[in-house]
C-alpha positions, 0 to 999 in steps of 0.5 A: 468466537466472533469473526475479524474482518479483514478488508484491503484497499489496493489500486494503482499509485495515486488513485486515492487509496490513503483517502479511502483508508482514512474514511474507514478509520473515521467509521472506527476500523483500525487501519494500516497504511503500507507506505508507514509499514515500509518506512518503519521497517527501514527505519527499525529492522537491522536486516534491512540496514545491513542489505542496504549498506552492502548493495547501496552504501551511498544511501546510508548517511551515519546510522540512517537510511536516506529514503530519497537517495534509495528511491532514486538508486532503485529506480534507476537500477532494477536489480537494486529494486528486486533485491530490496523487494525480496527482503521487504515483502516477507518482512511486510507479510510477517508484520501484517500477520502479527498486526491481524493476530493482535487485533483478533486479540484485542477484539477488534471487529475489522481491520483495513489494510492498504496494499498497493501491489495486492494482486501482483504479489498474490496475497489478495486470497487472505482478505475477506473484502477487496476494494480497488481504488481508480480515477482517470489517468490525467488526474491520477498523474496530476496527484502523483506529480504533486508528491515530493521526489517525483516525475513523469518518468517515475510515474510511467514506470511505477504504473507498469508494475500494475496488472490491467485495470480490467483484471484488477476490477474482476477480482475485486469486490468493490470499485471506488472512483475517488475522482468522483469526490469525497462524499462518493467515497465515503458514501460507498465506505458507509455501504460496505461497513453496513454490509459487514 
């Protein structure tokens, strides 16, 4: 029975995780982006809808959750954020396990997930290869501030969720500095693929 390889990309916000994920897709891997998975759960999961209706009714518009409003409320209120995380993380884990099982039965060789808070949520042991993305803080902040609904205050708060970089690097098999350009990242992805 062939072994399905499970790769995970982690790293602080705006350090290039999604770009590295795209490189793996380009090399034929099945890839999953955490943000997309989370959006899917918020959009289609009735439990999520009920909880938000209860704790942040103002983020509900008709039958939909306004993600921008929800993000702003959660950012200002750690209690809301904690409640949301308590519900979303088990659902994310269940979805990931389902996708891994599906990949196995579909004979997919390599599956790549992008999980920002991998170490913080203590799920790093589930993967065969851990890659951490990094770049200098100035570039990271510049990239982040180009995003919709972002500001410096949010950047600092989000950045504080993460484990110290030295610890992250120690626990990772590979480190990709996305600040060194696209070509550098692609070469490293190629190298990792050749080791599988």
